[in-house]
C-alpha positions as CSV (number, residue, x, y, z in Angstrom):
1,M,0.0,0.0,0.0
2,G,1.4,3.4,-0.9
3,F,2.9,5.6,1.7
4,G,0.3,8.4,1.2
5,K,-2.4,5.9,2.2
6,W,-1.2,6.2,5.8
7,I,0.5,9.4,6.5
8,G,-1.2,11.6,3.9
9,G,-3.6,12.8,6.5
10,I,-1.0,15.0,8.2
11,V,-2.7,18.3,7.9
12,G,-3.4,21.5,9.8
13,F,-0.6,22.6,12.2
14,M,1.7,19.8,10.9
15,A,1.9,21.5,7.5
16,A,4.1,24.3,8.7
17,G,6.8,25.2,11.2
18,P,9.6,22.9,12.4
19,L,7.4,19.8,12.3
20,G,6.5,20.6,8.7
21,A,10.2,20.9,7.8
22,L,11.0,17.6,9.4
23,A,8.0,16.0,7.7
24,G,9.2,17.4,4.4
25,Y,12.6,15.7,4.8
26,A,11.4,12.4,6.5
27,I,8.4,11.8,4.2
28,G,9.3,13.7,1.0
29,S,12.0,11.2,-0.2
30,M,9.6,8.3,0.5
31,L,6.9,9.9,-1.7
32,E,9.4,10.4,-4.5
33,N,10.1,6.7,-4.4
34,N,6.4,5.8,-4.7
35,D,4.1,6.0,-7.6
36,E,2.2,9.2,-7.1
37,S,-1.0,7.4,-8.2
38,N,-0.8,5.6,-4.8
39,Y,-0.9,8.8,-3.0
40,S,-4.5,9.8,-2.1
41,G,-4.1,11.8,1.1
42,G,-6.3,9.1,2.7
43,G,-5.8,6.5,5.4
44,Y,-5.5,2.8,5.7
45,G,-8.6,0.8,5.2
46,G,-9.9,3.2,2.6
47,R,-10.3,6.0,5.2
48,T,-10.3,9.6,4.0
49,Y,-9.2,12.5,6.0
50,E,-12.1,14.8,5.3
51,N,-12.9,13.9,8.9
52,P,-10.7,16.2,11.0
53,A,-10.3,13.4,13.6
54,Y,-8.1,11.4,11.2
55,G,-5.9,14.3,10.5
56,Q,-5.6,14.9,14.3
57,R,-4.7,11.3,14.8
58,N,-2.0,11.3,12.1
59,S,-0.6,14.6,13.4
60,F,-0.4,13.0,16.8
61,L,1.4,10.0,15.3
62,F,4.0,11.9,13.4
63,S,4.6,14.1,16.4
64,M,5.3,10.9,18.3
65,L,7.7,9.6,15.7
66,V,9.6,12.9,15.7
67,M,10.0,13.0,19.5
68,A,10.7,9.3,19.6
69,S,13.7,9.8,17.2
70,Y,15.1,12.1,19.9
71,I,14.4,9.8,22.8
72,I,15.7,6.7,21.1
73,K,19.1,8.3,20.3
74,A,19.4,10.1,23.7
75,D,22.0,7.7,24.9
76,G,23.8,7.6,21.5
77,K,22.5,4.1,20.6
78,V,19.5,2.8,18.7
79,M,18.2,-0.1,20.7
80,H,16.3,-2.9,18.9
81,S,13.7,-3.0,21.8
82,E,12.9,0.7,21.4
83,M,12.5,0.4,17.7
84,E,10.4,-2.7,18.0
85,F,8.1,-0.9,20.5
86,V,7.3,1.7,17.8
87,R,7.0,-1.0,15.1
88,Q,4.5,-2.9,17.2
89,F,2.4,0.2,17.8
90,L,2.2,0.8,14.0
91,R,1.6,-2.9,13.3
92,V,-1.4,-3.1,15.7
93,N,-3.0,0.1,14.7
94,F,-2.2,0.6,11.0
95,G,-1.2,-2.8,9.6
96,E,2.0,-4.4,8.4
97,A,2.6,-2.0,5.6
98,A,2.9,0.9,8.1
99,V,5.7,-0.8,10.0
100,A,8.3,-0.5,7.2
101,E,7.1,3.1,6.4
102,G,7.2,4.2,10.0
103,N,10.6,2.5,10.5
104,Q,11.9,4.4,7.4
105,I,10.6,7.7,8.8
106,L,12.7,7.1,12.0
107,L,15.8,6.2,10.0
108,N,15.3,9.4,7.9
109,L,15.0,11.4,11.1
110,F,18.2,9.8,12.5
111,E,20.0,10.8,9.3
112,Q,18.6,14.3,9.4
113,R,19.9,14.6,13.0
114,K,23.3,13.4,11.9
115,Q,23.5,16.0,9.1
116,M,22.2,18.8,11.3
117,D,24.6,18.0,14.2
118,A,27.6,17.8,11.9
119,N,27.5,21.6,11.6
120,N,26.1,22.4,15.1
121,P,25.9,19.7,17.8
122,Q,22.9,21.5,19.3
123,A,21.0,21.9,16.0
124,F,18.6,18.9,16.2
125,K,18.1,19.4,19.9
126,N,17.0,23.0,19.3
127,T,14.7,21.8,16.5
128,I,13.1,19.2,18.8
129,Y,12.5,22.0,21.3
130,E,10.9,24.1,18.6
131,C,8.7,21.1,17.6
132,G,7.7,20.7,21.2
133,M,6.6,24.4,21.3
134,Q,4.6,23.9,18.1
135,I,2.9,20.8,19.6
136,R,2.2,22.8,22.8
137,Q,0.5,25.6,20.8
138,N,-1.6,23.2,18.7
139,M,-2.4,20.1,20.7
140,G,-4.6,19.7,23.8
141,Y,-3.0,19.2,27.2
142,E,-4.5,15.7,27.6
143,E,-3.2,14.6,24.1
144,R,0.3,16.0,25.0
145,L,0.2,13.9,28.2
146,Q,-0.6,10.8,26.2
147,L,2.2,11.6,23.8
148,L,4.6,12.0,26.7
149,S,3.4,8.7,28.1
150,F,4.2,6.9,24.8
151,L,7.7,8.4,24.8
152,A,8.3,7.2,28.4
153,K,7.3,3.7,27.4
154,I,9.7,3.8,24.5
155,A,12.5,4.7,26.9
156,Q,11.5,1.9,29.2
157,S,11.1,-0.7,26.5
158,D,14.8,-2.0,26.9
159,G,14.3,-2.7,30.6
160,S,16.0,0.4,32.0
161,V,16.0,4.2,31.6
162,C,19.4,5.9,31.6
163,Q,20.0,9.4,32.8
164,A,20.4,10.7,29.3
165,E,16.9,9.4,28.4
166,I,15.4,10.9,31.5
167,E,17.0,14.3,30.7
168,A,15.7,14.0,27.1
169,L,12.2,13.2,28.3
170,K,12.3,16.2,30.6
171,E,13.5,18.5,27.8
172,V,10.7,17.3,25.5
173,A,8.1,17.7,28.4
174,T,9.2,21.2,29.1
175,A,9.0,22.2,25.4
176,M,5.5,20.7,25.3
177,G,4.4,22.7,28.4
178,M,4.7,19.9,31.0
179,S,6.8,19.4,34.0
180,A,9.7,17.2,35.0
181,Q,7.5,15.9,37.8
182,E,5.0,14.6,35.2
183,V,7.9,12.7,33.6
184,E,8.8,11.1,36.9
185,S,5.2,10.2,37.4
186,M,5.0,8.3,34.1
187,L,8.4,6.6,34.6
188,N,7.1,5.2,37.9
189,L,3.7,3.9,36.6
190,G,3.4,0.2,37.3
191,G,5.9,0.3,40.1
192,N,5.5,-2.0,43.1
193,T,7.0,0.2,45.9
194,L,5.4,2.9,48.0
195,E,8.1,5.3,47.0
196,Q,7.1,4.8,43.3
197,A,3.4,5.2,44.2
198,Y,4.1,8.7,45.7
199,K,6.0,9.7,42.6
200,V,3.1,8.6,40.4
201,L,0.7,10.8,42.4
202,E,3.3,13.6,42.1
203,I,3.5,14.1,45.9
204,E,5.9,13.6,48.8
205,P,5.5,10.9,51.4
206,T,5.0,13.7,53.9
207,A,1.8,14.8,52.3
208,T,-1.3,14.8,54.4
209,D,-4.2,12.5,53.8
210,D,-6.2,15.4,52.3
211,E,-3.3,16.2,50.0
212,V,-3.1,12.6,48.9
213,K,-6.8,12.6,48.0
214,A,-6.5,15.9,46.2
215,A,-3.5,14.7,44.2
216,Y,-5.3,11.6,43.1
217,R,-8.4,13.5,42.0
218,K,-6.3,15.9,40.0
219,L,-4.3,13.1,38.4
220,A,-7.5,11.1,37.6
221,L,-9.1,14.0,36.0
222,K,-6.3,14.9,33.7
223,H,-5.5,11.3,32.7
224,H,-9.1,10.2,32.1
225,P,-9.1,8.0,28.9
226,D,-12.2,9.8,27.5
227,R,-10.0,12.9,27.0
228,V,-8.1,11.2,24.2
229,A,-10.9,9.2,22.7
230,T,-10.7,11.2,19.4
231,L,-7.2,9.8,18.8
232,G,-8.5,6.3,18.3
233,E,-9.3,3.2,20.3
234,D,-5.6,2.1,20.5
235,V,-4.6,5.4,22.1
236,K,-7.6,5.3,24.4
237,K,-6.7,1.7,25.4
238,A,-3.2,2.8,26.4
239,A,-4.7,5.7,28.4
240,E,-7.0,3.2,30.2
241,E,-4.0,1.1,31.2
242,K,-2.3,4.2,32.5
243,F,-5.4,5.2,34.4
244,Q,-5.5,1.8,36.0
245,Q,-1.9,2.1,37.1
246,I,-2.7,5.5,38.7
247,N,-5.5,3.8,40.6
248,N,-3.2,1.0,41.7
249,A,-0.7,3.6,43.0
250,K,-3.5,5.4,44.9
251,E,-4.7,2.1,46.4
252,M,-1.1,1.3,47.6
253,I,-0.9,4.6,49.4
254,Y,-4.4,4.4,50.9
255,K,-3.6,0.9,52.2
256,A,-0.3,1.9,53.7
257,R,-2.0,4.9,55.5
258,G,-5.2,3.0,56.5
259,M,-7.2,5.4,54.3
260,K,-10.6,4.6,52.8
């Protein structure tokens, strides 16, 4: 299936700015190598992108790939497990044809980083920051939270998260209008210790019971799966899993404190 069948729905804010420039490099060469008759600006499964939700979904997806290219290379290595995490996401949600195409986008972005950093070691990092600012201006807060969650999972997919990856995640979060504390929260989701549970709720162990309750209510509200429903069932499912992990952290703290 032609490349345009999948990513052709990148519209709106993605068409300009630093994200548009990266899209031009990462996608342009792929379109040149495909028969233009295969390009329809539509989506897999015969979808068209007259429905704004499809364009929003694809913009979310390409934003994830751009930011993932920065996180994956944060430690100077490209780990198979991290690449496979992205491939599996594409495979499940867009089909096998999208796997090779998404993989090529990442490889093109790695090459673009190499070329940019050859002249200025901070060039790609600065571009990523500008991309984050563009995402912040054009994407809802809940969608940005889910994007950051995916990036955290990519960093965790090899079984450990090094300091360089943590710093890269915090840089991306800051650019997208989120906090380092939110990065720590996501990196501790699914943990089995009380210390991790407090980090998930973004509070200190010295917090009062009322502060614990307030922190949970705030977190539950901003991470509710319904807030990202327009991005597709796959993204909503990932948000539901995250929501359950937040509940598990709350229950661990409540049990330790004897709260109800």
